[in-house]
C-alpha positions, 0 to 999 in steps of 0.5 A: 301810458307810463305806469309806476307800481310801488308794491308794499309787502309786510306782515300787516296793514300797519307795518308794510316795510318792504317795497318793490318798484317797477315801471311798465307801459300800457297801450290802453287801460280799459278796466280795473281787472286789466290793470290788476292782471298787469300788476300780477304779471310783474311779480312772480309770487302774486296770483289772481287770488292774492289780496291787493289794495290799489291806491293813488295819490291825489292833489292833496297828498292823500292816498286814495284806494280804488277797486272799480273801473269808475274809481280807476278812471278818476285816478287815470283822469287825474294823472292825464290832466297833470302838467308836463310831458312825462305823465306817469300813473303812480300806483301804490299796491299794498300786499299785506302778508299774513304773519308767521304762525305763532310757533315761528314767532319769537316768544316774547321774554316774560319778565319775572316779578322782581323779588323785593329785598331790603338793603342794609340801610333799610334794615338799619332804619327798621331796627332804629325805629323798632328800638325807638318804639320799644324804648318809648313804650318802656318809658310809658310804663 
């Protein structure tokens, strides 16, 4: 069986910007653990302790996660029942990497509160208003 692995790497599940694609052939796919071991062997930085999420794309275009032999067999059956000669088991693997420690992250620039100053026009308006109110009060008396 031809297997195409698309490994997504990134700082979180929401943001997985980098991807690496590899292909390989499997004589027999008998367990989920066997598939996981094969994927780990493809990438130097992955180990048995690495947290990985395996997904496949169904007929409706949804990415379906699987993590057991039973779920993997359903995915494999889907691909084996596809039309055409070149049947390819397309496997999406998500490898969320932890974010860098806070000291390594760029500090977000803090915005200083803007000082509000009056412009020349505003000052003149205030002067006019205060003159009017002063002259109006002087007329009343």
